[in-house]
Residue, then its C-alpha position, 0 to 999 in steps of 0.5 A: m500499500r503506498r503511503r499518501q504524501r500529506v504536505w507538498a508545500h510548507p506554510r509560510s509565516q504571515e508575520w512580515w505581511d501582517g506586521v511589516v508591510p502595512g507600515f510601508n510608505n508608497d516608496m518602500f512599497m514600489r521598491n519591494f513589489r515594483v508596482s504601486r499599491e493601487s496596481f497591486s490592489y487592482i491585480c489582487r482584485r482581478l485574480s483573487p477569484v482565479l487564485q482562491r486556494k482549494t485544499t485537496n486530499y493530495r496537496l496544499p494548493m499552489p495557484d498558478f499566478c502566470y496562468a491567471v494573468i494570462k487568462v484574466l488580465l491579458p485580454d483586457h490589457i494586451k489587445t489589438p487596436d481598433a481604428r479609433k485606437l490606431m488613430e490615437m496611437a499615430t497622433f501620439f507621434d505627431n510634432r547572437k551571444g552563446w547561451h540558450s534563449i527564446i525570442l520575445q517579439d513585441v509591438v509597442d505603442g507611443k506611450g510604451l504599452f504592448w499591444n501585441v506579444c509573441v514569445g517562445f521561438p528559439g533564439s536562433v530563429h531570425d526575427a523575420r521568420v518569427l514575424r512571419q510565423s506570428h499571429f500579428w503577421e496574420i492580422v496585418n499582412d493583407g494590408q488592410f489593417f493599417k489602411q483604415h485611415t489614410v493620409n496623402i504624402a508625397g502623392r501616395d495615400l499612406g496608412h498607418y505603419i510600424i517601425g522595425d529594425p533592419a532585421y525585419p522585411l520592408q512592407p507597406w506597413l512596416m518601415k525600417p531604416f536604410s542599411d548604412t553601407g557608408r554611402l547613404t545620402q543626407e536625406q537617407h540619414n535624416y530618414n533613419a534619424r526620424l525612425s530612430s527617434a520614434r523607435a526609442i520608446v521600444e528600447t525604453t519599454f523593454g528597459k522597464l520590462k526588465g527593470r520592474w520584473r528582475c526574473l527576466l534579467k537572470r538565468n531562467d532554469s525553468q521549463v520552456d513552457l513555464t518561462k513563456k508564460m512568465v514573460l507574457a505575464c510580465c508584459v501584462l503586468l507592465n501594461i497595468c503598471e503604465e496604465h496606472g501611472d506607476r512611477y518607475l524606479e531605476g536600480p542596479t541591473v543584474m546582468e548587462n543588457v546584451q542582445p544578439p547582433v541584428r541580422m540585417l535582411q536584404e529584401h526588396h518589396q516594391e510597394g514597401a519601397d514606394v511608401r519609404a520613398a514617399l516618407l523619405e521625401y516628406f521628411n526632407s521637405 
């Protein structure tokens, strides 16, 4: 007869939570939990029904926080924009290293909020391939998603577009800089500078993502499926913090912020090239 395992998790003392945390001021609360009291209360309120502990005959319950975040919060905080939201986002912009990794592909708006997330491809996969196999590609590749509102620029009716680095394929809805071979014209340099300025928010957002959730800065020995859930949950939580206006506290990094070198994609798409030429003329007029 097999002996039943009575306890799989050891109860933890509530003394710190009940006696110390209530005395935290707002700054201390932020430094310990990386979110404001308001955001913390919101997350707890939304997830409480899913994370209610249910004692069984086999083990003390261990709720899956990441799963709850993905199931409950993700649909409300990371979602594809409609035509009105696209207009709002566009208006905001007016006036390989040697370790195992997975890829996080995010689309970020001008306020530093994720509105599309794809995570889990092996780190060796080229960014362009990740894009083409992602759900985002399915949404936008027919060209209609970003043409819900157009503006005439340099004789062409241009819709909204996103900005990517040189690793991505040039598309009518995806602009990227000219590859600097040392022979760029001044106009092309000006175009690249405008794109770089607009794209700076992406670097800022990724810095905040890793700064708020330090688990993303360290080696992760979890199984790949759990790691993907952790990353996705962190993206949702970052959006909540930004939506609630939580102050971001700079702190020491655990490891250098390094990324594999960008593998430039030399690919010609005529309609995408025409859109880029129109923007080139507009930026230099």
